[in-house]
C-alpha positions as CSV (number, residue, x, y, z in Angstrom):
1,X,-15.0,21.0,11.5
2,X,-11.5,21.6,10.3
3,X,-8.8,19.5,11.9
4,X,-6.0,21.0,13.9
5,X,-2.9,21.9,11.8
6,X,-0.7,19.3,13.7
7,X,-3.1,16.4,13.3
8,X,-3.7,17.3,9.6
9,X,0.1,17.3,8.9
10,X,0.7,14.2,10.9
11,X,-1.9,12.3,9.0
12,X,-0.4,13.4,5.7
13,X,3.1,12.1,6.8
14,X,1.6,8.8,8.0
15,X,0.0,8.2,4.6
16,X,3.1,9.4,2.6
17,X,4.2,6.7,0.1
18,X,7.9,7.5,0.4
19,X,8.1,8.1,4.2
20,X,10.0,4.9,5.1
21,X,12.4,5.3,2.1
22,X,13.1,9.0,2.5
23,X,15.4,10.7,4.9
24,X,12.6,11.2,7.4
25,X,12.2,7.4,7.5
26,X,15.0,7.5,10.1
27,X,12.6,9.1,12.6
28,X,10.3,7.2,14.9
29,X,6.6,7.8,15.0
30,X,7.1,10.1,17.9
31,X,9.9,12.0,16.3
32,X,8.1,12.5,13.0
33,X,6.2,15.4,14.7
34,X,9.5,17.3,14.3
35,X,9.3,17.0,10.6
36,X,5.5,17.7,10.7
37,X,6.1,21.0,12.3
38,X,8.2,22.4,9.4
39,X,7.2,20.4,6.3
40,X,5.2,21.9,3.4
41,X,4.1,20.3,0.1
42,X,4.5,22.0,-3.3
43,X,3.6,21.0,-6.8
44,X,5.6,21.9,-10.0
45,X,4.8,21.5,-13.6
46,X,7.3,20.3,-16.3
47,X,9.7,23.1,-17.0
48,X,9.2,24.9,-13.7
49,X,12.5,26.0,-12.1
50,X,12.9,24.7,-8.5
51,X,16.4,26.0,-7.8
52,X,18.6,28.4,-9.6
53,X,22.4,27.8,-9.6
54,X,24.2,30.1,-7.1
55,X,20.9,31.3,-5.6
56,X,20.6,31.4,-1.9
57,X,19.0,28.2,-0.7
58,X,16.2,28.5,1.8
59,X,14.8,25.0,1.6
60,X,15.6,21.3,1.1
61,X,13.1,18.7,-0.1
62,X,12.2,15.1,-0.4
63,X,10.9,14.3,-3.9
64,X,7.5,12.7,-3.4
65,X,6.8,12.0,-7.0
66,X,8.1,12.9,-10.4
67,X,11.6,13.5,-11.9
68,X,13.9,16.5,-11.4
69,X,16.6,17.4,-13.9
70,X,19.9,18.8,-12.5
71,X,22.0,21.0,-14.8
72,X,25.2,23.0,-14.7
73,X,26.0,25.9,-17.1
74,X,29.4,26.9,-18.5
75,X,30.6,30.5,-18.8
76,X,29.8,30.6,-22.5
77,X,26.1,29.6,-21.9
78,X,26.4,25.9,-22.7
79,X,24.4,23.7,-20.4
80,X,25.0,20.1,-19.3
81,X,22.5,17.8,-17.6
82,X,24.5,16.3,-14.7
83,X,21.8,14.3,-12.9
84,X,18.3,13.1,-12.6
85,X,16.5,12.6,-9.3
86,X,13.3,10.7,-8.4
87,X,11.3,9.9,-5.4
88,X,12.5,9.4,-2.6
89,X,15.7,11.3,-3.4
90,X,16.7,14.3,-1.3
91,X,17.0,17.6,-3.2
92,X,19.5,20.1,-2.0
93,X,22.8,20.3,-0.2
94,X,22.7,20.5,3.6
95,X,25.1,23.0,5.2
96,X,25.5,24.9,1.9
97,X,23.9,28.2,1.5
98,X,23.9,28.4,-2.3
99,X,22.7,25.9,-4.9
100,X,25.6,24.3,-7.0
101,X,23.2,23.6,-9.9
102,X,19.9,24.3,-11.6
103,X,17.0,22.0,-10.5
104,X,14.1,21.9,-13.0
105,X,10.9,19.8,-13.0
106,X,11.2,17.3,-15.9
107,X,7.7,15.9,-15.2
108,X,4.9,16.9,-12.8
109,X,6.7,16.9,-9.5
110,X,5.6,16.9,-5.9
111,X,8.0,18.0,-3.2
112,X,7.9,17.9,0.6
113,X,9.8,21.1,1.5
114,X,11.8,21.7,4.7
115,X,13.1,25.2,5.6
116,X,16.9,25.1,5.5
117,X,17.7,26.4,9.0
118,X,15.0,24.4,10.7
119,X,16.1,21.2,8.9
120,X,19.8,21.7,9.7
121,X,18.7,22.2,13.4
122,X,16.9,18.8,13.3
123,X,20.1,17.2,11.9
124,X,21.9,18.3,15.0
125,X,19.1,17.1,17.3
126,X,18.4,13.8,15.6
127,X,21.5,11.6,15.0
128,X,19.4,9.0,13.1
129,X,18.3,11.7,10.6
130,X,21.9,12.9,10.1
131,X,23.1,9.3,9.6
132,X,20.3,8.6,7.0
133,X,21.2,11.8,5.1
134,X,24.9,10.7,5.2
135,X,23.9,7.2,3.8
136,X,21.9,8.8,1.0
137,X,24.8,11.1,0.2
138,X,27.1,8.1,-0.1
139,X,24.5,6.3,-2.4
140,X,24.4,9.4,-4.6
141,X,28.2,9.4,-4.7
142,X,28.2,5.7,-5.8
143,X,25.6,6.5,-8.5
144,X,27.8,9.3,-9.8
145,X,30.8,7.0,-10.0
146,X,28.7,4.5,-11.9
147,X,27.6,7.2,-14.3
148,X,31.3,8.2,-14.8
149,X,31.9,4.6,-15.9
150,X,29.0,4.7,-18.3
151,X,30.2,8.0,-19.9
152,X,33.8,6.9,-20.0
153,X,33.7,3.3,-21.0
154,X,30.4,2.1,-22.3
155,X,29.4,1.9,-25.9
156,X,26.6,3.9,-27.4
157,X,24.2,1.0,-27.3
158,X,25.1,0.2,-23.6
159,X,24.7,3.9,-22.7
160,X,21.2,4.1,-24.1
161,X,20.2,0.7,-22.7
162,X,21.6,1.8,-19.3
163,X,19.6,5.0,-19.4
164,X,16.4,3.1,-20.3
165,X,17.0,0.6,-17.5
166,X,17.5,3.4,-15.0
167,X,14.2,5.0,-16.0
168,X,12.4,1.7,-16.0
169,X,13.7,0.8,-12.5
170,X,12.7,4.2,-11.2
171,X,9.4,4.4,-13.1
172,X,7.1,3.6,-10.1
173,X,8.6,6.7,-8.4
174,X,7.8,8.9,-11.4
175,X,4.1,8.0,-11.1
176,X,3.7,5.3,-13.7
177,X,2.9,1.7,-12.9
178,X,3.6,-1.8,-14.2
179,X,1.5,-2.9,-17.1
180,X,-0.5,-6.1,-16.8
181,X,0.6,-8.4,-13.9
182,X,4.1,-9.1,-15.2
183,X,6.7,-7.3,-13.1
184,X,9.1,-7.4,-16.1
185,X,6.6,-5.6,-18.4
186,X,7.2,-2.0,-17.2
187,X,5.4,1.0,-18.8
188,X,7.9,3.8,-19.1
189,X,7.5,7.5,-19.7
190,X,10.8,9.3,-20.6
191,X,11.3,12.4,-18.5
192,X,13.7,13.8,-21.0
193,X,13.4,14.6,-24.7
194,X,15.7,12.7,-27.1
195,X,18.0,15.8,-27.5
196,X,18.3,16.0,-23.7
197,X,19.0,12.2,-23.5
198,X,21.7,12.8,-26.1
199,X,23.2,15.6,-24.0
200,X,23.0,13.5,-20.8
201,X,24.8,10.6,-22.5
202,X,27.3,12.5,-24.6
203,X,25.8,11.2,-27.8
204,X,24.0,12.7,-30.9
205,X,20.2,12.7,-31.2
206,X,20.5,10.4,-34.2
207,X,22.6,7.8,-32.2
208,X,20.0,7.8,-29.4
209,X,17.1,7.3,-31.8
210,X,19.0,4.6,-33.7
211,X,19.8,2.7,-30.4
212,X,16.2,2.9,-29.2
213,X,15.2,1.5,-32.6
214,X,17.6,-1.4,-32.1
215,X,16.1,-2.2,-28.7
216,X,12.7,-2.2,-30.3
217,X,13.8,-4.5,-33.1
218,X,15.4,-6.8,-30.6
219,X,11.9,-7.1,-28.9
220,X,13.2,-5.5,-25.6
221,X,11.1,-2.4,-26.0
222,X,7.6,-1.8,-27.4
223,X,7.1,1.8,-28.4
224,X,3.7,3.5,-27.8
225,X,4.7,7.2,-28.5
226,X,7.9,9.2,-28.8
227,X,8.3,9.2,-25.0
228,X,6.2,6.2,-24.0
229,X,7.1,2.5,-24.3
230,X,7.0,-0.8,-22.5
231,X,10.1,-2.7,-21.4
232,X,9.2,-6.3,-22.3
233,X,12.1,-8.0,-20.6
234,X,14.1,-6.3,-17.9
235,X,16.7,-9.1,-17.7
236,X,17.5,-8.8,-21.4
237,X,17.6,-5.0,-21.1
238,X,20.2,-5.2,-18.3
239,X,22.2,-7.6,-20.4
240,X,22.2,-5.1,-23.3
241,X,23.3,-2.4,-20.8
242,X,26.1,-4.6,-19.4
243,X,24.7,-4.2,-15.9
244,X,25.4,-6.7,-13.3
245,X,22.2,-8.2,-11.8
246,X,23.5,-7.8,-8.3
């Protein structure tokens, strides 16, 4: 016998791996039914377009798994990667009817979708949800400022090491797991090609490849394939990236 729609959705939310870290984590068990009533899951393959720039936005989303690439396009057709998002990041801009960027699945992606008007209505009804979204927005602003520092002041080697450290730190959210039992030995799958990494970091493809080779020679990385490798020492990688442990 098929379960009632409400019970089926509630069970899915209770089992969701990102619930307590996503914006809906601000809701109590009783309040989660408000999200249950409007949430839908959707899967995307690498290269699928999730949002088009300037299109009317009819949904927001929590990223459940995978990596999403955000890009902006200049008038002459040139495109720039302006951000990467992972689980449990919030995709979309509340109280804005049009998307300011393109959002594309960089890997297999699972989203938990919320219709825009229904979600904005919940924000008004649930102060805790609105506060959680505000906190996430401030965290995103801090991350953007850190990336401005990286682009403006860090050397090529520090840029590449910083990018690898970010991916390794967020790897469990993309769907990969640690290798062996050593928490420092992280298996990494790059969600971007080397040309995209170069675009993201403001470097050439040759520079990116050369710096990855140096990390390998230093024993920090162990390459398995063009996009797959293991980080053998996270502390040394952070040192190479000039990242404060705190």
